[in-house]
Rosetta silent file (secondary structure, phi, psi, omega in degrees, C-alpha in Angstrom):
SEQUENCE: MGSNSSTGKQRRLLGELHTRMLSSGNMHSDRTSLRLFYLPTLRQTLTAPLALQEKEGIEPVIEQMHAYCIARDDLDYVLDVTKWKTKSSWDPMKGVPTQVKSAFTRYAHFVA
SCORE:     score description
SCORE:     0.000 S_00000001
   1 L     0.000  -32.851 -177.402    0.003    0.003   -0.017 S_00000001
   2 H   -60.205  -43.002  179.414    2.849    2.443    0.745 S_00000001
   3 H   -66.461  -40.846  178.703    4.167    2.475   -2.825 S_00000001
   4 H   -66.028  -37.662  178.551    0.701    2.949   -4.298 S_00000001
   5 H   -64.394  -43.920  178.345    0.026    5.753   -1.847 S_00000001
   6 H   -65.020  -41.910  179.081    3.268    7.538   -2.808 S_00000001
   7 H   -62.636  -44.994  178.483    2.594    7.074   -6.493 S_00000001
   8 H   -60.847  -41.201 -179.941   -0.925    8.468   -6.123 S_00000001
   9 H   -65.218  -46.617  179.076    0.398   11.470   -4.193 S_00000001
  10 H   -58.979  -42.549  177.921    3.080   12.137   -6.814 S_00000001
  11 H   -63.073  -42.112 -179.206    0.477   11.971   -9.614 S_00000001
  12 H   -64.901  -47.176  179.689   -1.851   14.329   -7.750 S_00000001
  13 H   -63.557  -39.936  177.235    0.944   16.851   -7.054 S_00000001
  14 H   -64.883  -40.164  176.242    2.113   16.690  -10.675 S_00000001
  15 H   -61.938  -43.320  178.465   -1.461   17.271  -11.848 S_00000001
  16 H   -63.611  -45.645  179.396   -1.887   20.280   -9.575 S_00000001
  17 H   -62.871  -41.498  179.670    1.444   21.744  -10.638 S_00000001
  18 H   -60.385  -45.848  179.701    0.654   21.096  -14.296 S_00000001
  19 H   -61.609  -44.958  179.007   -2.693   22.928  -13.978 S_00000001
  20 H   -65.427  -42.575 -178.855   -1.121   25.939  -12.282 S_00000001
  21 H   -67.234  -36.722  175.571    1.739   26.170  -14.751 S_00000001
  22 H   -62.963  -39.082 -178.893   -0.683   25.934  -17.698 S_00000001
  23 H   -66.833  -18.956  178.386   -2.741   28.773  -16.199 S_00000001
  24 H   -70.619  -24.037 -178.257    0.384   30.982  -16.272 S_00000001
  25 L    81.389   -1.797  179.874    0.308   30.924  -20.075 S_00000001
  26 L   -97.473   -1.084 -179.495    4.103   30.422  -20.151 S_00000001
  27 L  -136.874  135.333 -179.941    4.013   26.664  -20.533 S_00000001
  28 L  -136.157   87.875  179.045    2.221   24.549  -23.127 S_00000001
  29 L  -157.515  171.661  174.553    2.807   20.836  -22.653 S_00000001
  30 L   -88.108  176.785 -176.846    1.311   17.689  -21.253 S_00000001
  31 H   -62.424  -38.521 -179.059    2.139   16.184  -17.877 S_00000001
  32 H   -63.386  -45.869  178.878    4.754   13.822  -19.322 S_00000001
  33 H   -65.843  -36.740  176.301    6.657   16.648  -20.989 S_00000001
  34 H   -58.897  -49.368 -176.335    6.375   18.708  -17.843 S_00000001
  35 H   -65.995  -41.537 -173.690    7.884   15.896  -15.768 S_00000001
  36 H   -86.739  -28.964 -171.589   10.625   14.970  -18.248 S_00000001
  37 H  -117.219  -49.467 -175.828   11.657   18.340  -19.703 S_00000001
  38 H   -71.314  -48.600 -172.399   10.355   21.354  -17.774 S_00000001
  39 H   -63.433  -44.618  177.199   10.903   20.209  -14.192 S_00000001
  40 H   -60.506  -36.550  178.149   14.617   19.241  -14.547 S_00000001
  41 H   -68.913  -44.211  177.630   15.231   22.630  -16.212 S_00000001
  42 H   -62.522  -37.347  177.055   13.275   24.475  -13.543 S_00000001
  43 H   -53.803  -46.005 -179.152   15.221   22.610  -10.878 S_00000001
  44 H   -71.272  -47.498 -174.482   18.409   24.120  -12.215 S_00000001
  45 H   -72.142  -21.546  179.097   17.117   27.612  -12.990 S_00000001
  46 H   -91.880  -15.311 -179.202   15.359   28.021   -9.632 S_00000001
  47 H  -107.733  -31.207 -176.910   18.271   26.848   -7.491 S_00000001
  48 H   -59.072  -45.969  179.672   21.415   28.056   -9.288 S_00000001
  49 H   -60.459  -33.261 -179.787   20.855   31.783   -8.551 S_00000001
  50 H   -69.116  -37.262 -179.263   20.404   30.991   -4.860 S_00000001
  51 H   -77.646  -37.586 -174.956   23.679   29.049   -4.743 S_00000001
  52 H   -87.245  -41.072 -176.337   25.687   31.439   -6.909 S_00000001
  53 H  -102.878   -6.595 -178.053   24.278   34.864   -5.995 S_00000001
  54 H    54.286 -125.607 -174.010   22.981   33.990   -2.556 S_00000001
  55 H   -63.860  -28.228  178.213   20.581   36.681   -1.275 S_00000001
  56 H   -70.145  -18.251  179.600   20.761   38.683   -4.514 S_00000001
  57 H   -84.934   -8.599 -175.911   19.408   35.622   -6.315 S_00000001
  58 H   -64.180  -50.163 -175.367   16.196   35.461   -4.284 S_00000001
  59 H   -62.812  -46.039  177.538   14.191   38.068   -6.163 S_00000001
  60 H   -60.681  -34.324  179.300   14.927   36.695   -9.679 S_00000001
  61 H   -69.056  -42.496  178.269   13.984   33.204   -8.522 S_00000001
  62 H   -63.784  -39.447  178.946   10.691   34.459   -7.028 S_00000001
  63 H   -63.101  -42.375  178.575    9.949   36.352  -10.251 S_00000001
  64 H   -66.011  -40.200  178.961   10.489   33.209  -12.306 S_00000001
  65 H   -63.609  -40.323  176.723    8.325   31.196   -9.915 S_00000001
  66 H   -65.335  -36.131  177.937    5.543   33.785  -10.282 S_00000001
  67 H   -61.345  -30.128  179.574    5.871   33.687  -14.069 S_00000001
  68 L  -105.808    8.153 -179.249    5.070   29.969  -13.948 S_00000001
  69 L    58.362   43.108 -179.750    2.596   30.149  -11.016 S_00000001
  70 L  -102.612  126.009  177.355    4.905   28.054   -8.843 S_00000001
  71 L   -89.938  170.024 -179.570    4.540   28.331   -5.053 S_00000001
  72 H   -59.580  -42.116  178.696    7.302   27.697   -2.514 S_00000001
  73 H   -63.970  -32.471  177.316    5.848   24.251   -1.713 S_00000001
  74 H   -63.359  -37.123  178.720    5.874   23.458   -5.435 S_00000001
  75 H   -60.983  -42.223  178.428    9.624   24.075   -5.497 S_00000001
  76 H   -60.781  -40.395  178.540   10.078   21.386   -2.840 S_00000001
  77 H   -65.521  -43.250  179.379    8.018   19.004   -5.030 S_00000001
  78 H   -59.764  -44.307  179.558   10.092   19.878   -8.112 S_00000001
  79 H   -64.243  -37.210 -179.260   13.305   19.180   -6.196 S_00000001
  80 H   -72.328  -44.779 -174.060   11.926   15.906   -4.895 S_00000001
  81 H   -77.095  -17.017 -178.460   10.490   14.543   -8.119 S_00000001
  82 L  -100.306    7.299  175.946   13.569   15.393  -10.217 S_00000001
  83 L   -97.277  148.893  178.915   16.120   13.619   -8.082 S_00000001
  84 L   -89.373  150.300 -177.801   17.312   10.156   -8.842 S_00000001
  85 L   -87.667   68.676  176.791   17.205    7.499   -6.170 S_00000001
  86 L  -129.830  164.351  178.277   20.932    6.941   -5.949 S_00000001
  87 L   -68.693  -29.307 -176.939   23.525    7.526   -3.265 S_00000001
  88 L   -92.499   20.233 -179.554   25.284   10.071   -5.470 S_00000001
  89 L   -59.463  127.999 -178.964   22.077   12.076   -5.922 S_00000001
  90 L   -91.084  125.090  178.500   22.963   15.760   -6.230 S_00000001
  91 L  -101.623  110.573 -177.318   20.925   18.165   -4.161 S_00000001
  92 H   -66.347  -20.712  178.637   21.102   21.639   -5.713 S_00000001
  93 H   -83.440   -6.816  179.197   19.959   23.252   -2.462 S_00000001
  94 H   -66.003  -31.399  179.836   22.918   21.753   -0.623 S_00000001
  95 H   -83.542   -1.698 -179.529   25.164   24.567   -1.882 S_00000001
  96 L   -91.954  125.209  179.083   22.737   27.230   -0.666 S_00000001
  97 L   -62.005  150.690 -176.872   23.624   28.657    2.745 S_00000001
  98 H   -57.588  -38.133 -178.691   21.031   28.193    5.488 S_00000001
  99 H   -64.941  -36.480 -179.697   20.536   31.968    5.868 S_00000001
 100 H   -71.539  -39.793  176.810   19.696   32.271    2.151 S_00000001
 101 H   -60.562  -44.508  179.581   17.232   29.360    2.327 S_00000001
 102 H   -64.231  -45.601 -179.798   15.500   30.996    5.309 S_00000001
 103 H   -63.227  -38.889  178.411   15.409   34.414    3.654 S_00000001
 104 H   -62.686  -46.685 -179.727   14.078   32.828    0.447 S_00000001
 105 H   -63.658  -45.096  178.181   11.298   31.033    2.282 S_00000001
 106 H   -60.063  -44.349 -177.792   10.304   34.160    4.238 S_00000001
 107 H   -68.616  -39.025  179.940   10.290   36.295    1.085 S_00000001
 108 H   -63.246  -39.920  179.132    8.362   33.653   -0.905 S_00000001
 109 H   -73.937  -32.142 -179.144    5.642   33.510    1.773 S_00000001
 110 H   -67.126  -43.116 -176.229    5.613   37.323    2.096 S_00000001
 111 H   -87.795   -6.882 -177.823    4.970   37.953   -1.615 S_00000001
 112 L   -70.094    0.000    0.000    2.582   35.015   -2.091 S_00000001
């Protein structure tokens, strides 16, 4: 039951994210294309500025999230669903200092 429950949850979250991103008007694809092509790219473009520019990268990331109607919780889903289940799995948020993550979360909730 645990695997089916997780699969159902992942499908539901992907469907919700797909609906919101379609409503932004900036994305035109089906769920499969979203999962295989958009999300891995978003994973990189939403985390790299935070790791490289630190606090200066927060506002551009939030702007891009708003352009695609992505909430802060959706970013966690994107990071989770785009990682491979291996020991060498790379976490793009690992290079982001804790203070930047906290400031990002506060700002994301403030402007939401």
